[in-house]
N, C-alpha and C positions, 0 to 999 in steps of 0.2 A: 139538712143532709150533708152540709159542708163538714161537720165534725166527723161524719162517717168516712167521707173521702180522705180527710186528713189522717184519721186513725189507720185507714186502709194503706195510704202512702207510707206512714211511719212503719207499718207492719212489713210492707214490702221492702222498705229500706233496711229494716233490721234483718229480714230474711236474707237479702242480697249481701249484707255485711257478714252475716254468719257463714254463708256459703263461701265468701271470699276468704274469711278467716280460716275455715276449715281447709280450703285448698292450699293456702300458704303454709299452714302448719303441717299438712300431710306431705307437701313437697319438701318442706324443710326437714321433716323427720326422716324421709327417704334419702335425702342428700347426706344427712348425718350418719345414717346407717351405712350407706355406701362407702363413705369416707372411713368409717371404723373398719370395714371389711378391707378396704384398701391398705389402711395402716397395718393391719395384721399381715397381709400379703407381703407388703415391703419388709416389715420387721422380720418375717421368716425366710425372706429371700436370701440365698447364700451366694448368688451370682454377682449382685451389685456390690461394688466396693464399699467398705465400711464407711468411709467419709462421705461418699455420695448418698449412701443410705440414710445416714444421720440427717443430712439436709433435707432429703425427701420426707422423712418422718416429720421434721419440724414444719415443713411446708404443709403437710397434711393436717397436723395439729392446729396450725394457725387458721387454716381454711375451715376446719371443724368449729373452732371457736367463733369465727366470723358468721358461719351458718347458723350457729346456735344464737348468736347475738341478733342476727336478722329475724329469726323466730321470736326472740324476745321483744324486738321493736314492734312487731305485729301484735303479739300477745298483750303487751303492757300499754300500748297506745291508747286504748279506749275499751269500753265494755266493762264487763264484771271484774276483770282482773286488772283494770287500769291502775298503774302505779308509776308516778313520776320518777321516784329514785331508780326503780328497776329500768324504766325506759331510758333514763339518762345513762345508766351503767351499760346497757346493751349498746347505745350509740357510741360511747367511749371505746368500747371493745372493738366495734366494727371499724371505726375510723382509725384507731391506733394500729391495728394489725394488717389492714388491707394492703398498704404499700410494701410491706415486708415479704409478702407471698412471692411476687416475681423474683425478688432478689434471692430468696431461699431456693427457688427453682433454678436460678442461674448457678447457685453453688453445687447443684446436682451435676452439672456439666463438668465440674472440676477444673474450671479455668480461673477461679478466684482463690487466691491464697488467703491465709488468715488475716494478714495485714490489709490486703485490698478489700476483703470482706468486711472488716471493721470500718474502713473508710466509706464504703458504699452504703453502710447502714446508718450513717450519720443523719442524712435527711429523714430517714424513717424514725429515728429517735427524736428528732425535733418535732416531727409531726405527732409522735405519741405523746410527748409532753404537752403540746398545745391541745391535743384531744382530752388529755387528763384534766386540764384546767377549764376546758370549755363549759362544763356544767355551772361554773362560778362566774365566768367572764364572757361567755358567748363567743369564744375565738373561732373554732371550726364550726360549731353549730350551737343553737340555743333551744331551750324548751321552756315555754311559759308556764306560769303556775296552772293554767288551764289545760296544759299538755300539748300546746301547739308547737310543732317542730318548725325550726327556721335555720337556714344556713347562716353561719356567722361571717364576720367581716374578714377573717383570715382563712375562709374556706379554700381559697387559691392556694394556701400552703399545703393542704392535703392533696389537691390536684397536682401540684408540683412534685410532692413526694411520690405519688402514684406514678407520674410520668417518669420520674427518675428511676423508679424500680423497673418499669417497663423498658427504659433505655438500657439498664444494666442487663436485663434478660435478652434484649435484642443483640447487644454486643456479644454476649455469651453464645447466643444462637449463631451469630455470624462467624465467631471464632470456631465453633464446632463445625459449621458448614464449610469453612475454609479447609479444615482438616480432612473432612469426609465429604467433600462437596459433590462428588459424582454419585455416591450411593445414598446419602441421607439428607441432603440439603433441602429437598422439597418437603420431606416429612417434617424436618425441623421447623421450617417456615410455616407449614400448615398448623402445627401444634401452637406455635407462637401466636399466629393470627387468631386462633380459636380462643386462647387465653386473653388476648387483647379485647376481642369482642365481648367475652364474658364479663371481664372486670370493668369495661367501659360503660356497659349498660347501666350500672347502678349510679354512675356519676351523671350521665347524660339524662336518665329518666329516674329520678328518686322514687317515683311511685310504682315503678316496676320491680318485682321481687323474684325475677327468674335468673338474675345474673349469676347467683351462686350455684344454681344448677349447672350453668355453663362451666363454671370454675371446677365443679366436682367431676364433670365429664372430661374437662381438659387435664386434670390431674390423672385420671385414668388413662387418657390417651398418652400423656407424658410417660406414665409408668410402663405402657406397652412399648414405647420408643426406647426407653432406657434398657428394658429387658432385651429387646432385639439387638441393641447396640452392644450390650454386655455379652450376649451370645455369640456375636459376630466378631469380636475383637479378641486378640491375644492378650492375656492378663499382664504379662511382663512388658511387652514391647509396645502395646497399644496399636500395633498394626493389625489388619485383618488376619484371622486365623486360618488353619488348614481346612476347616469345614467350609468357610467362605470361599477359599480358593477352589475347592472341589466343585462347589455349586457354580462358580463363575465360569471355570473351564468347560463344565458341561453345557452351560448356556451358549458359550462361544464355539462349540465344536464344529459348526458349519460355516464359520466366519473366518476372515483373515485374522491371523493371530500374531501379535507382536509381544514378545516375552523377553524379559531380562531376569536371568537367574544368578544368584549370588551365594557365596559360601565363605564363612570366616575361616582364615588359614590358621591351622595348628590350635584350634580352640581347646582341644583336650589338654594340650600342654599348659594353656592359660589356667584351666581349672585345676590341674594337678599342681601347678607351682604356686598359684595365689589364692586358690580356694574357689568354691562354687559362688559364694556371695559376690566376689569380684567378677567372676564370669558372668553372673546375672547383670551386674552393672555395665559390663562391656556390651552385652547384647542390647540392653536398653539404649546405651549411647549410639551404637551402630545403627540400630533400628531408626532412631531419631534422625540420624544423618541420611539414611535411605529415604525417609519420608520427605525431609526438607529438599532433597535433590530431585525426587520424582513426582511429588504429589500433583504438580501442575499437568502432568501428561499421563498419569496412570494411577492405578490402585496398588498399594503396597501390602504384601503378605509376609507373615512368617510361616513357612510351610514345613519346617523341621526344627531340630534343636538349635543349629547355627545356620540355618539356610533361609534365605529371603528370596522373594520373587516380586517382580512388577509386571502386571498386565497392562500394557500401554494402550491408551485410547487414540494414539496418533501413530502413524507409520513413518513419520519423517525421521530419517536416520541422523540428520544434523541435530534435532532436538533431543533425540535419545543419547547421542554422543555428548551433547552439552550437559545433560543431567548426569551422565556418568562422570564427566570431568568435575561437576560440582561435588559429587560424592567423593571422589579421590581427593580433592582439595580439602574437604571437610575432615576426612580421615587423617590426612597429613597434619592439619592444624591441631587436631585432638591429640595425635601422637607426639607433637612438639611439646604439649603440656604433660602428657602421660605416655612415656615410651612403651609401657607394658601393653597398651591397647593393640590388639591384632589388626591386621589389614584384611580386606575383602577381595576375593577373586570373583570375577563376573564373566558373563557371556550373554550375548543377545542374538535373536534371530526373529525372522518374520516368515509367515507362510501358513500352510495347514497346521492345525493345532498340534498333533503328535509329532510331526516332523519338526516344527519350530521349537518345541520343548527339547527334543533329542539334540538338535543342532546347537541350541543355546547351552545345554548341558556339556556337550563335547567342548565347546569353546571355553567354558568356565574351567573345566579340568585341565585344558592345555595351559591356561593362564595360571592356574594353581601350580602345575608341574614346572612351568618356566620360572615362577617366582621362587619356588623351592630350590630349584637348581641354582639360581643366582645367589640365594642366601647360603647354600652350601659352599658355593664357590668363595664367597666373602669369608666364611668361617675357615675354609682351608688355607686361604692366604693370610 
């Protein structure tokens, strides 16, 4: 009866293997399908900037390739479709592409220029070369003639490239969190943590094949975040837009309100004299100065053509005055390099929402009128 028990055990083992294989392939196919749908959604998205969209599409394609490679390693590792060359090719693709995915996601944030992107990809390129030669020299991994997989002597190079990619993504996340720290930083770090978890599983537990499901979900979460960010920001100035401003003042209607209102002086004359492209350049420059001066104490908005607003998170007048002084110095420094740049009039107030806005508006226009009178006096003399 021993042979009967052995045959039964083999049959049960084959049945378990078949069910496991079916599960892996089904999950992989669903991941691949979800990524294809996500690719189409990003490709047809007209809100995300073209450069960011290109990085996101590349990240999706790389993840799609790794998911298919993961399916291939399961499919060709053993059984009827066992194929050592195909198994090797799938491992090469997976090891070569994985570290590049977080760097491509970092590119979506727009904080990496072409030169810095090229430099950050160097460890990934080294890892890709090592992966490419691994079937011959067992560098990152090796597969015996019988099909047994084993990590190579230079597997640490793959881990280092992966960690480098995650560090690049972390830095991009921190840079974005610094710019939008009040509104988006926790969402940013949640998405980063999920990506870190999903890609780390495969390294820590080679036998677990659920990590790319996590990555596919993380890409979808990342896409949702980028869409929310694009819908919230002004395309020209990268400050929060009017829609965000309206939502925020509605949320704060029953709270103490501290507001700084700003308006660009004689902006129409700048457009008429130097053209609208230069006018747009001026707005982007001034918006950057507003953000640099105020982001530590409040959220910065473009609420009109040449109008900016800061909704402060602090009511300390000394801190607000210091931020205004930083803005004035920044404008003066820029005007020293380009005298055509217009100046900004401002006013601020605290109190109930509607009264604070009206008071800040009145103060801003008094400052604007005073500056205009001073300029006319200088012209007359």
